[in-house]
C-alpha positions as CSV (number, residue, x, y, z in Angstrom):
1,X,125.9,102.1,122.4
2,X,123.5,100.8,124.7
3,X,120.0,99.5,123.6
4,X,117.6,102.4,122.9
5,X,120.5,105.0,123.7
6,X,120.3,108.0,121.6
7,X,122.7,110.7,121.3
8,X,121.8,114.3,120.2
9,X,124.1,116.2,118.1
10,X,124.0,119.9,118.2
11,X,125.2,122.8,116.2
12,X,125.6,126.1,117.9
13,X,123.6,125.0,120.6
14,X,120.5,123.8,118.7
15,X,119.7,120.0,118.0
16,X,120.8,119.3,114.6
17,X,120.8,115.4,114.6
18,X,120.1,112.3,116.7
19,X,122.5,109.3,116.4
20,X,120.8,105.9,117.4
21,X,121.4,102.4,117.1
22,X,120.9,100.5,113.7
23,X,118.4,98.1,115.4
24,X,116.4,101.3,116.9
25,X,116.4,102.8,113.5
26,X,115.1,99.9,111.5
27,X,112.5,99.4,114.1
28,X,111.5,102.9,114.0
29,X,111.1,102.8,110.2
30,X,109.0,99.7,110.2
31,X,106.6,101.3,112.7
32,X,106.4,104.4,110.6
33,X,105.9,102.4,107.3
34,X,102.9,100.2,108.8
35,X,101.3,103.4,110.0
36,X,101.3,105.2,106.7
37,X,98.4,104.5,104.4
38,X,99.6,105.2,100.8
39,X,97.5,107.1,98.6
40,X,97.1,105.1,95.4
41,X,97.0,106.7,91.8
42,X,94.2,105.5,89.8
43,X,96.6,105.0,86.8
44,X,99.3,102.9,88.6
45,X,99.6,100.5,91.5
46,X,102.5,102.4,93.0
47,X,101.9,104.9,95.8
48,X,101.7,108.5,94.9
49,X,103.1,109.6,98.0
50,X,106.6,108.5,99.1
51,X,107.7,107.8,102.6
52,X,110.3,110.9,102.4
53,X,107.2,113.1,101.6
54,X,105.2,111.9,104.4
55,X,108.2,112.4,106.8
56,X,108.8,115.9,105.9
């Protein structure tokens, strides 16, 4: 796979998944995580919103 190349996988003609290189995936996650401001719970220092909740 060439750098920054992605492959779309379809199911019954509808895009179902995207395949991309590991470096591009890691970079995308780093960018997403740095742009998300977690909401902090007053009773703990752990974020009350997970990255998966933000992405969905």
